[in-house]
Structure formats: C-alpha cells, structure tokens
C-alpha positions in Angstrom: 5.2 140.7 212.5 7.1 142.0 209.4 3.7 143.1 208.0 3.0 145.2 211.1 6.4 146.8 210.8 5.7 147.6 207.1 2.3 149.1 207.9 3.9 151.2 210.7 6.7 152.3 208.4 4.2 153.4 205.7 2.1 155.3 208.3 5.1 157.1 209.7 6.4 158.0 206.3 3.0 159.4 205.4 3.2 161.9 208.2 5.8 163.9 206.5 3.5 165.3 203.8 4.6 167.1 200.7 6.6 170.3 200.9 4.0 173.2 200.4 4.3 175.0 197.1 3.5 178.4 198.6 6.8 178.5 200.7 9.4 181.1 199.9 9.4 184.9 199.5 6.8 186.6 197.3 6.7 190.4 197.1 9.0 190.6 200.0 6.8 188.5 202.3 6.6 185.0 203.6 3.4 183.0 203.0 0.5 184.0 205.3 -0.6 181.5 207.9 -3.7 179.4 207.2 -6.7 179.8 209.4 -5.7 176.8 211.5 -3.8 177.2 214.7 -0.7 175.3 213.6 1.3 178.3 212.3 3.1 181.4 213.6 4.5 184.3 211.6 6.2 187.5 212.4 4.4 189.0 209.4 1.0 188.0 210.6 -1.5 190.6 211.6 -3.8 188.5 213.8 -3.0 187.8 217.4 -3.4 184.0 217.1 -0.6 183.6 214.6 1.7 186.6 215.2 5.1 186.2 216.8 7.9 188.7 217.2 10.7 188.6 214.6 14.4 188.3 215.5 16.6 191.3 215.3 20.3 191.7 214.7 23.0 194.4 214.7 25.7 192.6 212.8 26.1 192.2 209.1 23.4 190.1 207.4 26.0 187.4 206.5 27.1 187.2 210.2 23.5 187.0 211.3 22.9 184.2 208.8 25.9 182.3 210.0 24.8 182.7 213.7 21.3 181.5 212.9 22.6 178.5 211.0 24.7 177.5 214.0 21.6 177.5 216.2 19.6 175.5 213.7 22.2 172.9 213.0 22.2 172.1 216.8 18.5 171.3 216.8 17.7 167.6 216.5 16.0 166.2 213.4 16.4 169.6 211.6 17.8 170.2 208.1 18.4 173.2 206.0 16.5 172.8 202.7 17.1 176.2 201.0 19.7 178.9 201.7 20.4 182.2 200.1 21.8 185.5 201.3 18.5 186.7 202.7 16.4 183.5 203.1 16.6 180.3 205.0 14.2 177.4 204.9 14.4 174.4 207.2 12.5 171.3 207.9 12.0 170.0 211.5 10.8 166.4 212.0 9.1 165.2 215.1 10.7 162.3 216.9 8.0 159.7 217.0 5.4 160.4 214.3 7.8 162.0 211.9 5.6 165.0 211.3 7.4 167.7 209.4 7.1 171.4 210.1 8.5 174.1 207.7 10.3 177.0 209.2 11.4 180.0 207.1 13.6 183.0 207.9 13.6 186.2 205.8 16.3 188.8 206.4 15.4 192.4 206.1 18.7 194.4 205.9 17.0 197.8 206.1 15.4 197.1 209.5 17.9 194.5 210.7 15.0 192.1 211.2 14.7 188.4 210.6 11.1 187.6 209.9 10.1 184.0 210.8 7.3 181.7 209.8 6.9 178.2 211.3 4.0 175.9 210.2 2.9 172.3 210.4 2.5 170.5 207.1 -0.3 168.3 208.4 -3.1 168.5 210.9 -5.0 171.5 212.3 -3.6 171.9 215.8 0.1 171.6 216.7 -0.4 172.1 220.4 1.8 175.1 220.3 4.8 173.3 218.9 5.7 175.9 216.2 5.4 178.8 218.7 7.6 176.9 221.2 10.2 176.2 218.5 10.5 179.8 217.5 10.7 180.9 221.1 13.5 178.3 221.7 15.3 179.7 218.6 14.8 183.2 220.0 16.3 182.2 223.4 19.4 180.7 221.7 19.5 183.8 219.4 19.4 186.2 222.3 22.1 184.2 224.2 24.3 184.3 221.1 23.8 188.0 220.7 24.7 188.7 224.3 27.9 186.6 224.0 28.8 188.6 220.9 28.2 191.9 222.7 30.5 190.7 225.5 27.8 190.9 228.2 
C-alpha cells in the first residue's frame, strides 16, 4: 500500500496549483474575476461575481490589524503578502488541499476594503469563495460592533 499512499500524496499536492501571476494591485485595482463562477470581487461589475466590500471607520492600520486577527483564526489559512494597504492570503481546503487566493485592498479615501477571492483550480467552487467572504464579513461586523461598544 505504500504506492497507493504515494499516488494519493502526489494527487493531493497537485490540487494546490501555482500562485497566479496576476494577483496583486495594478492601477489601484485587484485582478478581475475570470468568466468562471469560482471567483468573487468587490470591484467586479457583473452580478455573478460582485460582492460587497468591507468598510471601516478606524485608522487603516487598526483595520488591518483587526482583519489579520480574523484571518489568523481561520483554519488552513496563511498570510502570504502584507503591506500597509494590501493583504494576500491562501486558504487550503481540508480534504483535497485546493488552494484559494483571497486579497484585500484598503482604500483610505473611502474607508473601504476591497476583496477578491478566487479558486486556483477548477471552474465551479460551489459557492465556497462567496461563503468565505461572507464569513469574514460576519466576523468583521461583529468585531466592529464590539469596538463601537454596542
């Protein structure tokens, strides 16, 4: 059975895919979603991919710290890139080890955090990326309410 374990290991490792080269901020925007239904973005203009951004009233550095606390509590999630106005994370599924890339872009002028969450592999994520962003939003709103003393 060692051969079966090796084959399974290779298959599972192959599900992670390579980090896309188009991630990051270009001209003040995150990469657009592909045509496939495995991506959501607050900067998208079509209804299949659009999702609301997060908002904040604190300083950008406080908002970044709060967002990182939420992210670091998520299982199988790691921060890949962090700057004053940008955060990139990788989320890995439990069984098949699929990797999704999630990005956050802070817009200080509008106190908005734009978000993009996309699967590296496959065409349909069964709504996983949208659910993840909404889970982050729920935790974000709960944290905002606790800061506001409500």
